[in-house]
C-alpha positions in Angstrom: 203.2 57.5 30.6 202.5 53.8 30.3 205.6 53.1 32.3 204.4 55.4 35.1 201.1 53.7 35.3 202.8 50.3 35.5 205.1 51.6 38.3 202.2 53.0 40.2 200.3 49.7 39.9 203.3 47.7 41.1 203.6 49.9 44.1 200.0 49.5 45.0 200.2 45.7 44.6 203.3 45.6 46.9 201.5 47.6 49.6 198.5 45.3 49.5 200.6 42.2 49.8 202.5 43.7 52.8 199.2 44.4 54.5 198.0 40.8 54.1 201.1 38.8 54.9 202.9 40.4 57.9 203.3 44.1 57.9 205.3 45.8 60.6 202.0 47.0 62.0 200.8 43.4 62.4 204.0 42.4 64.0 203.8 45.1 66.7 207.1 46.7 65.5 207.8 50.4 65.2 206.5 51.7 62.0 208.5 53.8 59.6 207.6 57.5 59.6 207.0 57.7 63.4 203.8 55.7 63.5 202.6 54.0 66.8 202.9 50.2 66.8 199.8 48.2 67.7 200.8 45.1 69.8 199.2 41.9 69.0 198.6 39.8 72.2 199.7 36.1 72.2 197.0 33.5 72.2 195.8 32.6 75.8 197.1 29.3 77.2 195.4 29.5 80.6 193.0 26.6 81.3 189.6 27.3 82.5 189.2 27.0 86.3 187.6 23.8 87.6 184.1 24.3 89.1 184.2 24.4 92.9 183.2 21.2 94.7 179.9 21.3 96.7 179.1 19.3 99.9 177.0 16.9 97.8 179.7 16.1 95.2 181.7 12.8 95.6 184.9 13.3 97.6 184.0 16.8 98.8 184.5 17.4 102.6 181.2 16.5 104.3 179.8 14.5 101.4 178.4 11.0 102.0 181.3 9.4 100.2 184.0 10.9 102.4 184.9 9.3 105.7 184.7 11.4 108.8 187.1 11.5 111.7 186.9 8.5 114.1 186.6 9.6 117.7 188.0 7.3 120.4 185.7 6.2 123.2 186.0 8.4 126.4 187.7 6.9 129.4 185.5 5.8 132.4 184.7 8.4 135.0 182.9 6.6 137.9 183.9 4.2 140.6 180.5 3.2 142.1 179.2 -0.3 142.2 177.3 -1.5 139.1 174.4 -4.0 139.6 172.2 -5.2 136.8 169.5 -7.8 137.6 168.3 -10.2 134.8 166.8 -13.7 135.0 167.4 -15.3 131.6 166.3 -18.9 131.0 168.4 -20.9 130.4 171.3 -19.2 132.0 174.3 -18.5 129.7 177.7 -20.2 129.8 180.7 -18.0 130.5 183.3 -19.4 128.0 186.3 -17.2 128.7 187.8 -13.7 128.8 189.8 -11.4 126.5 191.6 -8.2 127.2 192.6 -5.2 125.2 194.1 -1.8 125.5 192.4 1.4 124.3 193.2 5.1 124.5 192.7 6.0 128.2 191.4 2.6 129.5 192.0 -1.2 129.6 189.2 -3.5 128.4 188.1 -6.9 129.8 185.6 -8.9 127.8 183.7 -11.9 129.1 182.3 -14.1 126.4 178.8 -15.5 126.8 177.3 -18.6 125.1 173.6 -17.7 125.6 171.6 -14.6 126.5 172.7 -11.5 128.4 172.6 -12.0 132.2 172.7 -10.1 135.4 176.0 -8.9 136.8 177.6 -7.1 139.8 180.9 -5.2 139.5 182.5 -3.5 142.4 185.8 -2.8 144.2 186.7 -5.1 147.1 189.5 -5.1 149.6 190.5 -8.6 148.8 189.8 -11.3 146.1 188.6 -14.6 147.4 188.0 -18.0 145.7 184.3 -18.7 145.7 183.3 -21.7 147.8 186.6 -22.2 149.7 187.1 -18.5 150.7 190.8 -18.8 150.0 192.5 -15.5 149.2 193.8 -15.0 145.6 197.6 -14.8 145.8 198.0 -12.3 143.0 198.7 -8.9 144.5 198.0 -5.4 143.3 197.1 -1.9 144.3 193.3 -2.5 143.8 190.8 -5.3 143.1 187.7 -5.3 141.0 185.3 -8.2 141.4 183.0 -9.2 138.5 180.2 -11.6 139.2 177.7 -12.9 136.5 174.5 -14.4 137.7 172.6 -16.5 136.7 175.5 -18.1 134.8 177.7 -21.1 134.7 181.2 -22.0 133.5 180.3 -25.7 132.9 177.8 -27.5 130.8 174.9 -29.6 132.1 177.0 -32.8 131.7 179.7 -31.3 133.8 182.2 -30.3 131.1 184.2 -27.2 131.6 183.1 -24.3 129.4 185.7 -21.7 130.6 188.5 -22.0 127.9 190.8 -19.1 129.2 193.6 -19.6 131.7 192.5 -19.5 135.4 195.0 -16.8 135.9 195.6 -14.5 132.9 198.7 -12.4 133.2 198.6 -9.2 131.2 200.8 -6.1 130.8 198.3 -3.3 130.4 198.8 0.2 131.9 196.5 -0.6 134.8 195.4 -4.2 134.5 197.9 -6.9 135.7 195.9 -10.1 136.2 192.4 -11.5 135.4 191.8 -14.4 137.9 188.9 -16.9 137.6 187.5 -17.1 141.1 184.5 -19.3 140.9 181.7 -21.2 139.3 179.5 -21.7 142.3 175.7 -21.8 142.9 174.7 -20.2 139.6 177.3 -17.4 139.8 180.5 -17.1 137.7 183.1 -14.7 139.2 186.4 -13.3 138.3 188.8 -10.7 139.8 190.7 -7.9 138.1 194.0 -7.2 139.8 194.9 -3.6 139.1 197.9 -1.3 139.7 195.6 1.3 141.2 192.0 2.1 141.9 190.5 3.9 138.9 187.1 4.6 137.4 185.5 1.8 135.5 182.5 1.2 133.2 180.3 -1.8 132.5 178.4 -2.5 129.2 176.8 -5.3 127.3 177.5 -6.1 123.7 175.7 -8.4 121.3 176.3 -10.6 118.2 177.8 -12.5 120.1 176.8 -11.6 123.6 179.5 -10.2 125.8 180.0 -8.4 129.1 182.6 -5.6 128.9 184.4 -4.0 131.8 186.6 -0.9 131.0 189.1 0.3 133.6 190.8 3.7 133.3 194.6 3.9 133.1 
């Protein structure tokens, strides 16, 4: 009788240990006696999703910290004469010219030492040297005359202020030459020799002061 009680107690202890340490039921295996296994899912390893960005968050599209697309300037669309009348005192010095190429147009920049001044920009049939009336030898398909007035290309003591070549040869899509044509009676003039007649645009820029002429390709 004592041995039967000991055997029963040992059997109960064995069953309790099996339940605590890894029974077939806990392992998801098929149980003896036709029982249904209970699968134990593996621990989740999926990271929590990041919160969506908002327009106000740094680096989000449209936020103040993200750069927007840069739109190029449109090409000129008009060919009419441009006349602006100003009377600055003292008149500025025209110190030279620079050229550049942009998408759809060529740019010519006249540098000013002094205030903005009046200007007249128009197509002409021929470019002439101011004062002498001699024709400019550089040939092209069209000629755009630029006259700044009042202005000078020399200082009061007679020193030359124009530092660019008198004939600037360029290789732009439309612009071929920029020719200095005169510093005469308060007017500084230059001619743009072009491959073809095309729309142009005139604008003034500051810091430093400049007169800008854009000619379409």
